[in-house]
C-alpha positions as CSV (number, residue, x, y, z in Angstrom):
1,M,10.2,3.9,-12.9
2,K,14.1,5.3,-12.2
3,L,16.0,5.0,-8.5
4,D,17.5,8.3,-8.7
5,T,14.1,9.7,-9.5
6,F,12.7,7.8,-6.7
7,I,15.3,9.0,-4.0
8,K,14.9,12.3,-5.6
9,N,11.1,12.6,-4.7
10,F,11.7,10.6,-1.2
11,E,14.1,13.6,-0.4
12,E,11.9,16.4,-1.4
13,A,8.5,14.3,0.7
14,V,10.0,14.2,3.8
15,E,11.0,17.4,5.8
16,D,15.2,18.7,6.1
17,V,16.1,16.1,4.1
18,E,18.0,18.3,1.4
19,V,17.4,17.0,-2.4
20,G,20.9,15.0,-3.2
21,T,22.3,14.1,0.3
22,L,20.2,10.3,-0.2
23,T,21.6,7.4,-1.7
24,A,20.4,4.2,-2.4
25,Q,21.8,2.7,0.7
26,T,20.6,5.1,2.7
27,R,18.5,3.8,5.9
28,F,15.5,6.0,5.9
29,K,14.3,4.8,8.7
30,D,17.6,6.0,10.7
31,L,16.8,9.9,9.1
32,K,16.3,12.4,12.3
33,S,13.0,13.3,10.2
34,W,11.9,9.9,9.9
35,D,8.4,10.1,11.8
36,S,4.9,9.2,11.2
37,L,4.3,12.9,9.0
38,A,7.4,11.9,7.2
39,I,6.4,8.4,6.7
40,L,2.1,10.0,5.5
41,T,3.8,12.4,3.0
42,V,5.3,9.7,1.3
43,T,3.3,7.4,1.0
44,D,1.5,10.2,-1.0
45,T,4.1,11.1,-3.1
46,I,4.3,7.3,-3.9
47,D,1.3,7.3,-4.7
48,M,0.4,10.6,-6.7
49,E,4.0,9.6,-8.7
50,Y,4.1,5.9,-9.4
51,G,-0.1,5.0,-8.0
52,V,0.8,2.7,-5.8
53,V,0.2,2.8,-1.9
54,P,2.7,1.9,0.0
55,R,1.3,0.4,2.8
56,K,2.6,-0.5,6.7
57,P,4.3,-3.7,6.1
58,D,6.2,-2.7,3.0
59,F,8.1,0.3,5.1
60,E,8.5,-2.2,8.0
61,S,10.4,-4.8,5.6
62,A,13.0,-2.4,4.1
63,D,15.9,-0.8,5.4
64,T,17.3,0.8,2.6
65,L,15.9,3.3,0.0
66,V,16.3,0.7,-3.2
67,E,14.6,-1.8,-0.4
68,L,11.7,0.4,-0.8
69,F,12.1,1.2,-4.3
70,E,12.3,-2.0,-4.9
71,I,8.8,-3.1,-3.3
72,V,6.9,0.2,-4.9
73,Q,8.5,-1.1,-8.3
74,T,7.2,-4.7,-8.0
75,R,3.6,-3.6,-6.4
76,I,3.3,-1.7,-9.8
77,K,3.4,-4.8,-12.0
78,K,0.6,-6.0,-10.5
């Protein structure tokens, strides 16, 4: 799994986020469109793409996209 692909998938999942605008250091919770629908679509995208269903504590403990990526990557290896 590559970080740039993860970020692109995240951008495509969240409404009103243009592909190519986010970085590894983006604080995704600060996005205007980060709401319950965004959480559901990102969860679904991560599940479909990586076979990992992020849990509420995963989102709570991550502030940036790279932190969320690392959590997902750790869960893939288990």
